[in-house]
C-alpha positions as CSV (number, residue, x, y, z in Angstrom):
1,M,0.0,0.0,0.0
2,G,1.5,3.4,-1.0
3,S,2.1,6.4,1.2
4,R,3.6,9.9,1.2
5,K,4.7,12.2,3.9
6,Q,2.7,15.0,5.5
7,T,3.1,17.4,8.4
8,V,0.8,17.1,11.4
9,H,1.3,19.5,14.3
10,G,4.9,20.1,13.1
11,K,5.7,16.4,12.9
12,E,6.1,14.1,9.9
13,A,3.5,11.3,9.5
14,T,2.8,8.8,6.8
15,R,-0.2,9.5,4.6
16,Q,-1.7,6.2,3.6
17,V,-3.4,5.4,0.4
18,L,-6.9,4.3,1.4
19,F,-7.8,3.1,-2.1
20,S,-7.1,3.7,-5.8
21,H,-9.4,3.9,-8.7
22,E,-8.7,4.6,-12.4
23,G,-5.3,6.1,-11.8
24,T,-6.3,8.2,-8.8
25,D,-4.9,7.5,-5.3
26,H,-7.1,8.6,-2.4
27,L,-4.9,9.5,0.5
28,V,-6.1,9.4,4.1
29,V,-6.0,12.8,5.8
30,W,-7.6,11.3,8.9
31,R,-10.2,8.8,10.0
32,M,-13.3,10.9,10.8
33,D,-15.6,8.5,12.7
34,T,-18.0,5.7,12.3
35,T,-21.4,6.6,10.9
36,P,-24.6,5.8,12.8
37,N,-25.0,3.0,10.3
38,G,-21.7,1.5,11.2
39,L,-19.7,2.6,8.1
40,E,-16.1,3.6,8.5
41,R,-15.7,7.3,7.3
42,Y,-12.4,8.9,6.2
43,L,-11.4,12.3,5.0
44,V,-9.3,11.7,1.9
45,R,-7.5,13.8,-0.8
46,P,-7.3,12.4,-4.4
47,R,-3.8,12.4,-5.9
48,T,-3.1,12.2,-9.6
49,H,0.0,13.1,-11.7
50,G,-1.4,16.7,-11.6
51,G,-1.2,16.9,-7.8
52,L,-3.6,16.8,-4.9
53,G,-7.3,17.5,-5.3
54,E,-9.8,18.9,-2.8
55,P,-10.7,16.8,0.3
56,L,-13.6,14.3,0.0
57,E,-15.3,11.9,2.4
58,A,-15.1,8.2,1.8
59,E,-17.4,5.7,3.5
60,V,-16.7,1.9,3.4
61,V,-18.3,-1.1,5.0
62,P,-16.0,-2.5,7.6
63,P,-14.5,-6.0,7.2
64,H,-16.8,-8.9,8.2
65,A,-20.0,-6.7,8.1
66,P,-23.2,-8.5,7.0
67,Q,-24.0,-8.4,3.3
68,W,-27.0,-6.1,3.8
69,A,-24.6,-3.3,4.9
70,Q,-23.0,-3.4,1.5
71,L,-26.4,-3.4,-0.2
72,R,-27.5,-0.4,1.8
73,L,-24.3,1.5,0.7
74,E,-25.1,0.7,-3.0
75,E,-28.8,1.7,-2.5
76,E,-27.7,5.1,-1.0
77,A,-25.5,5.7,-4.1
78,R,-28.5,4.9,-6.4
79,L,-30.7,7.3,-4.5
80,A,-28.1,10.0,-4.5
81,S,-27.9,10.0,-8.3
82,R,-31.5,11.5,-8.2
83,L,-30.7,14.1,-5.5
84,V,-28.5,16.9,-6.7
85,H,-29.0,20.4,-5.1
86,P,-26.9,22.8,-3.0
87,T,-28.9,21.9,0.1
88,L,-28.1,18.1,-0.3
89,E,-24.8,16.5,0.3
90,R,-23.4,15.5,-3.1
91,V,-22.5,11.9,-3.6
92,H,-19.9,11.2,-6.3
93,G,-20.6,7.5,-6.5
94,L,-19.1,4.1,-5.7
95,R,-15.5,3.3,-6.3
96,P,-14.4,-0.4,-6.2
97,H,-11.0,-1.3,-4.9
98,E,-9.9,-4.9,-4.5
99,A,-12.6,-6.6,-2.5
100,R,-14.2,-3.4,-1.1
101,T,-16.4,-0.6,-2.4
102,F,-16.0,3.0,-1.3
103,L,-18.7,5.7,-1.5
104,L,-17.2,9.1,-2.2
105,K,-19.0,12.2,-1.0
106,E,-18.3,15.9,-1.0
107,H,-16.7,17.2,2.1
108,V,-18.2,20.4,3.6
109,E,-15.5,22.3,5.6
110,G,-17.5,22.9,8.8
111,C,-19.2,20.8,11.3
112,S,-22.4,18.9,12.0
113,L,-25.4,20.5,13.8
114,E,-24.7,18.1,16.6
115,S,-21.3,19.9,17.2
116,V,-23.0,23.3,16.9
117,I,-25.4,22.3,19.7
118,S,-22.3,21.1,21.7
119,F,-20.8,24.6,21.2
120,G,-23.9,25.9,23.2
121,V,-23.0,23.5,26.1
122,L,-19.4,24.6,26.1
123,R,-20.6,28.3,26.1
124,G,-22.6,27.7,29.3
125,D,-25.9,26.8,27.8
126,R,-25.9,29.7,25.3
127,W,-27.5,28.4,22.1
128,M,-27.5,29.8,18.6
129,S,-29.9,32.6,17.8
130,E,-33.4,32.0,16.7
131,A,-32.5,33.5,13.3
132,F,-29.7,30.9,12.9
133,C,-32.0,28.0,13.8
134,L,-34.7,29.2,11.4
135,Y,-32.1,29.6,8.6
136,M,-30.8,26.1,9.2
137,A,-34.2,24.5,9.4
138,S,-35.4,26.3,6.2
139,A,-32.5,24.8,4.3
140,V,-33.2,21.3,5.6
141,A,-36.9,21.7,4.7
142,E,-35.9,22.7,1.2
143,A,-33.6,19.6,1.0
144,L,-36.5,17.4,2.2
145,H,-38.9,18.9,-0.3
146,L,-36.5,18.0,-3.1
147,A,-36.1,14.5,-1.8
148,H,-39.8,14.0,-1.3
149,S,-40.6,15.2,-4.8
150,A,-37.8,13.3,-6.6
151,T,-38.7,11.2,-9.6
152,D,-37.0,8.5,-11.7
153,E,-35.9,8.9,-15.3
154,E,-39.5,8.4,-16.5
155,G,-41.0,11.0,-14.1
156,R,-42.4,8.5,-11.6
157,P,-42.2,9.5,-7.9
158,L,-39.5,7.8,-6.0
159,G,-41.4,8.1,-2.7
160,I,-38.2,9.0,-0.8
161,I,-38.6,9.4,3.0
162,H,-35.4,10.3,4.8
163,R,-36.3,8.5,8.1
164,A,-33.1,9.8,9.9
165,V,-33.3,13.6,10.1
166,N,-31.1,14.4,13.1
167,P,-28.3,16.8,14.0
168,Q,-25.6,14.4,12.8
169,A,-27.2,14.3,9.3
170,I,-27.1,18.1,9.0
171,R,-23.8,19.7,8.1
172,I,-23.1,23.4,8.3
173,G,-20.1,24.9,6.5
174,W,-17.9,27.6,7.9
175,T,-19.2,29.6,5.0
176,G,-22.8,29.2,6.3
177,A,-23.9,26.6,3.7
178,V,-26.3,24.0,5.1
179,K,-26.6,20.5,3.7
180,L,-28.6,17.4,4.5
181,G,-27.0,14.0,4.0
182,D,-27.1,10.4,5.4
183,F,-29.8,8.8,3.2
184,A,-28.6,5.4,4.1
185,S,-31.8,4.7,6.1
186,A,-34.1,6.2,3.6
187,Y,-37.3,4.6,2.4
188,S,-38.0,4.7,-1.3
189,L,-39.8,3.0,-4.2
190,L,-36.6,2.2,-6.0
191,P,-36.8,-1.1,-7.8
192,H,-35.1,-4.0,-6.0
193,R,-34.5,-1.9,-2.9
194,L,-33.4,-3.6,0.3
195,R,-36.5,-4.0,2.5
196,T,-36.3,-3.4,6.2
197,P,-36.2,-6.6,8.2
198,K,-39.3,-7.2,10.4
199,G,-38.9,-5.6,13.8
200,L,-36.0,-3.3,12.8
201,F,-36.4,0.4,13.3
202,R,-34.6,2.6,10.7
203,G,-33.1,5.9,11.8
204,E,-32.9,7.6,15.2
205,L,-35.4,6.7,17.9
206,E,-35.2,10.0,19.7
207,Y,-36.1,12.1,16.6
208,A,-38.9,9.8,15.3
209,A,-42.5,10.8,14.9
210,P,-45.0,9.0,17.3
211,E,-46.6,6.9,14.5
212,R,-43.2,5.5,13.6
213,L,-42.7,4.3,17.1
214,E,-45.9,2.3,17.2
215,P,-45.7,-1.5,16.5
216,P,-44.4,-2.4,13.1
217,G,-46.8,-2.3,10.2
218,T,-49.2,0.3,11.7
219,A,-47.8,3.4,9.9
220,E,-46.8,3.8,6.2
221,P,-43.8,6.0,5.5
222,D,-45.0,9.6,5.1
223,V,-43.4,13.0,4.4
224,R,-44.9,14.2,7.7
225,T,-42.7,11.9,9.7
226,D,-39.7,13.6,8.3
227,L,-41.2,17.0,9.2
228,F,-41.8,15.9,12.8
229,S,-38.1,14.9,13.0
230,L,-37.1,18.3,11.7
231,G,-39.3,19.9,14.3
232,V,-37.5,17.9,17.0
233,V,-34.1,19.0,15.6
234,L,-35.2,22.6,15.5
235,L,-36.4,22.5,19.1
236,E,-33.1,21.0,20.2
237,A,-31.1,23.6,18.3
238,L,-33.1,26.4,19.9
239,T,-33.1,25.1,23.5
240,G,-30.5,22.4,23.8
241,H,-33.3,20.1,25.1
242,S,-34.1,16.6,23.7
243,L,-37.9,16.5,23.3
244,Y,-38.3,12.9,24.5
245,G,-35.9,13.5,27.4
246,L,-38.1,15.9,29.3
247,G,-38.6,14.8,32.9
248,S,-42.3,15.8,32.8
249,L,-42.8,13.7,29.7
250,E,-41.2,10.7,31.3
251,A,-43.5,11.1,34.3
252,A,-46.5,11.3,32.1
253,A,-45.4,8.2,30.3
254,G,-45.1,6.4,33.6
255,L,-41.4,5.6,33.1
256,D,-39.0,4.9,35.9
257,R,-35.5,5.3,34.6
258,W,-34.2,3.0,37.3
259,R,-36.6,0.1,36.7
260,C,-35.5,-3.0,34.9
261,V,-35.5,-2.6,31.1
262,P,-38.1,-4.8,29.5
263,R,-37.4,-7.5,27.0
264,R,-37.1,-5.8,23.6
265,T,-39.7,-6.8,21.0
266,R,-38.1,-4.4,18.4
267,R,-34.5,-3.4,17.9
268,A,-33.2,-0.1,16.7
269,E,-30.8,0.3,13.8
270,R,-28.9,3.0,15.8
271,P,-28.1,3.1,19.5
272,S,-30.3,5.3,21.8
273,W,-30.6,6.1,25.5
274,A,-34.0,4.3,25.6
275,T,-35.5,1.1,24.2
276,P,-38.0,1.3,21.3
277,E,-40.8,0.4,23.8
278,E,-39.8,3.2,26.2
279,M,-39.6,5.7,23.4
280,A,-43.0,4.6,22.1
281,A,-44.4,5.2,25.6
282,L,-42.9,8.7,25.6
283,A,-44.3,9.5,22.2
284,A,-47.8,8.3,23.2
285,A,-47.7,10.6,26.2
286,L,-46.5,13.7,24.3
287,R,-48.8,16.7,24.5
288,P,-48.5,20.3,23.4
289,E,-47.8,21.4,27.0
290,H,-44.6,19.3,26.9
291,V,-43.5,21.1,23.8
292,E,-44.4,24.4,25.4
293,E,-42.3,23.5,28.5
294,A,-39.3,22.7,26.3
295,L,-39.7,26.0,24.4
296,Q,-39.4,28.3,27.4
297,G,-37.8,31.6,26.4
298,I,-38.4,31.2,22.7
299,S,-40.4,33.9,20.9
300,A,-44.1,33.3,20.2
301,P,-43.8,33.2,16.4
302,V,-41.1,30.5,16.5
303,K,-43.1,28.5,19.1
304,R,-46.0,28.4,16.7
305,L,-43.9,26.8,14.0
306,V,-42.4,24.2,16.3
307,H,-45.8,23.3,17.8
308,Q,-47.3,22.7,14.4
309,A,-44.4,20.5,13.3
310,L,-44.6,18.5,16.6
311,R,-48.3,17.6,16.6
312,R,-48.9,13.9,17.6
313,D,-51.6,13.7,14.9
314,P,-50.0,13.8,11.5
315,G,-53.1,15.5,10.0
316,E,-52.4,18.5,12.2
317,R,-48.8,18.9,11.1
318,Y,-47.4,20.6,8.0
319,A,-48.5,18.5,5.0
320,T,-45.4,19.3,2.9
321,A,-41.8,20.4,3.5
322,A,-42.4,23.2,1.1
323,R,-45.1,24.7,3.3
324,F,-42.9,24.3,6.4
325,R,-40.0,26.0,4.6
326,A,-42.3,28.9,3.5
327,D,-43.4,29.5,7.1
328,L,-39.8,29.3,8.4
329,Q,-38.6,31.8,5.9
330,S,-41.6,34.2,6.6
331,C,-40.9,34.0,10.3
332,L,-37.2,34.7,9.7
333,Q,-37.9,37.7,7.5
334,A,-40.4,39.1,10.0
335,M,-38.1,39.0,13.0
336,R,-35.1,40.9,11.4
337,A,-34.7,44.3,9.7
338,A,-31.8,43.0,7.7
339,P,-31.8,39.7,5.8
340,Y,-30.2,36.7,7.5
341,G,-28.3,34.5,5.0
342,A,-25.2,32.5,4.6
343,R,-22.8,35.3,5.6
344,A,-24.7,36.1,8.9
345,A,-24.8,32.3,9.7
346,S,-21.1,32.0,9.0
347,L,-20.2,34.8,11.3
348,E,-22.4,33.5,14.1
349,L,-21.1,29.9,13.7
350,L,-17.4,31.0,13.7
351,Q,-18.0,33.1,16.8
352,A,-19.7,30.2,18.6
353,R,-16.8,27.9,17.6
354,T,-14.2,30.4,18.9
355,E,-16.0,30.8,22.2
356,A,-16.4,27.1,22.6
357,E,-12.8,26.4,21.8
358,G,-11.7,28.8,24.6
359,S,-14.3,27.5,27.1
360,P,-13.0,26.4,30.5
361,L,-15.5,23.5,30.1
362,R,-13.5,22.0,27.3
363,E,-11.4,19.9,29.7
364,G,-14.4,17.8,30.7
365,A,-16.2,17.7,27.3
366,M,-15.4,16.0,24.1
367,L,-17.1,16.4,20.7
368,T,-18.1,13.2,18.9
369,E,-16.8,14.8,15.7
370,G,-13.1,15.3,15.0
371,G,-11.5,18.1,13.1
372,V,-13.8,20.9,14.5
373,F,-11.3,22.9,16.6
374,S,-8.1,24.2,15.1
375,E,-5.7,22.0,17.1
376,D,-7.5,18.9,15.8
377,L,-6.8,19.8,12.1
378,P,-3.8,18.4,10.3
379,M,-2.1,20.8,8.0
380,H,-2.8,20.0,4.3
381,S,0.3,19.5,2.3
């Protein structure tokens, strides 16, 4: 396996070739993390005779993973070919190398929304502005609208439902660009798609709509489930609170966090702090007063948007992502004399990162995402 030298924090290190394809070596800058679906993710730079290209992200199924993991990777690549827009993470396609297949994606220089929320913790529970949160959610709603309305080559609806809208799936560039990614858990009408095994929950339990948490087979995939998830994400960005983690909601659901965990009748694709049965009980107990409690200190116009997105009855929610986006944008425009766009979001994000980086709380806190703070970044050669 080939290598070259790079400088990291003033020291020389070997840069490994992760894989090669059609004369291009893809050199490891660093291993980023493991995705919620269990894929290994790397930051790489393509190298040709002309030199080094811009960084990309490469995802690969780890050795000895089940066959379905590879099939999900291939299905994500097929879906991505129909999803091209500035608000959607661009996927460049699959690249075979020896016995493995790598999925190449664009790399947005920035951080996940999960890290942005962590900045608020490091800043002493100071969260991003309402304007920033509305701007972020509006971009994600636009991305969902494009996914929900995507068609195949013959104009037939693909029926895409993301099913995993959460802070990790949303990336915000230092330039203020917002992109939605992680369609590995998506539902679609693609021919020959990999069907979800009975009893397996796709996506993130703590961001799921109540009807998705009911027993299998009781709810068909619906665009309004994605909009509920976006509402949970917006609430968390605004307040730092997890909707299903409210103490009053746990009490209403009759849950004792110290009791023995019941035998699981369903299993979740991604780890969570509660079982599927416990999360279903929380969702069944959810009422507007719990949402109101979580939104203390938030302005009334923003509250109204979040309340409508988080109705337990899907018929009372936004019917389309386009409608949700329109209301988010109208609310954002009404609250500010000057427009709030990418530049304003960039300035606010960089300020939050600077304050979080210098926080005295850094010693006892660790972001799940690497490469966010300056000392974590290797120097590009």
